[in-house]
C-alpha angles and dihedrals in degrees: 000000000000091000094054093049091052091052090052091049090050092050091051091048091048091051096051091043093054090048092052091044091053093057099036132097128010095344092061093049091049092051091049092050092052091049092050092049090053092050092049092048093050090045091052093048091047094052092043090056091047089051093050093048091047092054091047092050092049091048093050092046091053095045122090105249092214091051091049091049091048096050091050094049097040090069088061095039113112123181115242090200131023128231128279115215135181125244091277097046097263111152115249103165134011140167115233133185115257137163139237112216116215130182125217104198094199090067095051109098101182109029096181092052090045093054090047091054091052092048090054090050094045105029094163097048126094105237097169090117092063099079093053092046093049092049091056088060092214126134110258141166117255100183136355133211097014123167129250090256094052091047088055092052092052092044090054090063086078096223116149090202092069110090127186127211118195115224142144137252133187117240128196111200093196095051106195099010098094100017100128094041103042095037129190142290130217128239090274093058094254119139114246102174144009122006089334088067102034093050097032094125094047092048090053099044108029118092092206125068121259109251117210126200093237124114112219096206094049091044089054094050095047093047090049092055093047091051091047093052093042086069091049101045096029093223118170092228145346142197140197137188127193112189139169102243093206100049103023091233110152109222095182136010119177131174125180136243094041135170143226109265092203093067095065092212129166111240120201100161108110090211087076091065117132098257092189096062111004104040116093115210144166102239101196120202093009084082092060089079089058091050094053093041090053092051092047091048091053091046090237094127139011127218091258095046107130126229110194132195095013107183123230091233140020133178132226122188087347094305121118124237114192142165120271089220122042090202093072107116120241093232115062139154119232088257093051091049089062095041093051092036095234117189099197093046090052090052090053092051091049091050088058091052093049131213098285094043092050093046094048092048094051089048091051093057093046100249103122107044130060109277124236104234143164094256128049096227097094128130126235114226112241114257121234142169116264111234140149095277094040089055090051097050094039089057090070098032104264126123090020125092135198140144130274088242091058091048086054091052093047094050091046092056092046092050105035096067095281100291128145117252135182115217111228140181098192126070113244133189111275113250128185093236117172111253116245112223116221102169131042117262113270098030092098092050092053095045094046091053090055093045089055091053090052087063102033105037127077090236092057125098099223107059094135089068093059095112110179114247099019102076096221123195127179153131133251127220130192119181136170116238117245122218115191091338095310120111117229134196090256114104145205110216117194137175125190112198127189120194144221089013098197090058105016114216110149142035119203119190125189121189126185120194112213100341121185128212117262119223094194105043114110118217120208116204115226097216093097094250094110090231115162134193127196121212133016108275096188131025093228134123091255090065099037119022093032092053090052093046090052091052091048094051090050089056102041100035095080091048092052089051095045090051086058093242100158118252120177106282143354091268093079094049093049092046092048093052 
């Protein structure tokens, strides 16, 4: 018994001894060192992570959440349409990022509190529809096309039920200024009118902005004058074109009434037509310049060719054709017929040209056929049969229609030396294309000299456009409007101005649709006498469109000179400065 117990005691002793022996000495120290290193390492990693997360939390808490959201999304933001800029780089149209705000009623916990928050944010808005919408528990849009700032204000309400969709919208900083030219887009960012439509593909694909030939400052000044005189002459609409007669670049094109492009509204009122390109009109005596130019070009008459014993009235197919002014002498030269704007004299000149000659000439200067242009909103002149009476009336601008844009082209060819031009609204790369001559050399010089006398001489009909320093020449046109083939008392008053006449550079056209005389407007003659006249004595272009053109040239002339667009000598530049 004793022996067995001893053995057991020895075995126990041996077991504990071996265990102690196993963990004693250098091995134990080494194991403890490794354990401590692991603890220190884990401890270091743990605190490093805590430190990193702490910095991240502080950074996020200090950062504007809207700004963070914007910077993240801006990297993925791609313009659906590129910019449109004017000839000097002034922004006309641009796509910007906006948001649609939707509400998911199921995520709104306290609907009354939610509506109260929105009322505080939009105190002037009627939010009575919200309760009904929230009760239906269907996803709906609360607001569309909101700005980044407004999105931030809504986000700060802390409502999970407010959802934001990133989208784009097109903005037009100048609102109405370029409405008829630039045009509109639909909700899917597709162009539906104007340059937005004609250059839709380029605006979507090109990386660079589309540069138009227009000048924002000049456009503003011309529009301002047209609006001012619309209140004076009570016309239902007006239009103006300023174009470089050598390049065809349109510097300004205005049509009133116009509209705010930012409102994306459907317009069905025909009074909002683009009168500069789409409206078809009989322009009256403006066409007399074409008649004389055609005769000079064919060598049928010269400026000093005499027409004697011109009657005051003739008839054609039983219809009378008379002079607008009984004081016009019966004996006139071809030059004097244009200066005094004689109807009968113009008929006689056209009769010498003949029907085919007159038709071919008007076709050559681009007056009769639909013009190829940068926007689709262009009118097509009404076709007609050339006959004896049509030749007679067309000679002084009646019974023949065209657009203001085509009148601008025709006058440009007649005044620029007789060379073909193509009116344009979009800047193109300059090419040294060979000029195509339309008129014989010398015709422009003769016509321009007469146009200057129409403005500068007492016999002329456009004295109010004789702005000192700009050497303006031009021709007036007054025509009755026709409705279903019947002429009314309503008129179209037009003035076509070329300046400076010794080195022609620009054409300015001013059209008034149904102007009325003003009894209170005071006219100031430009002959230096200080003579004034109150009230409009005649509802003709010489007393309406010419007056406006003179005011416009006074305003835009210095800008054209300052922009170093060449006039005719240093005198203009010095005077403008």
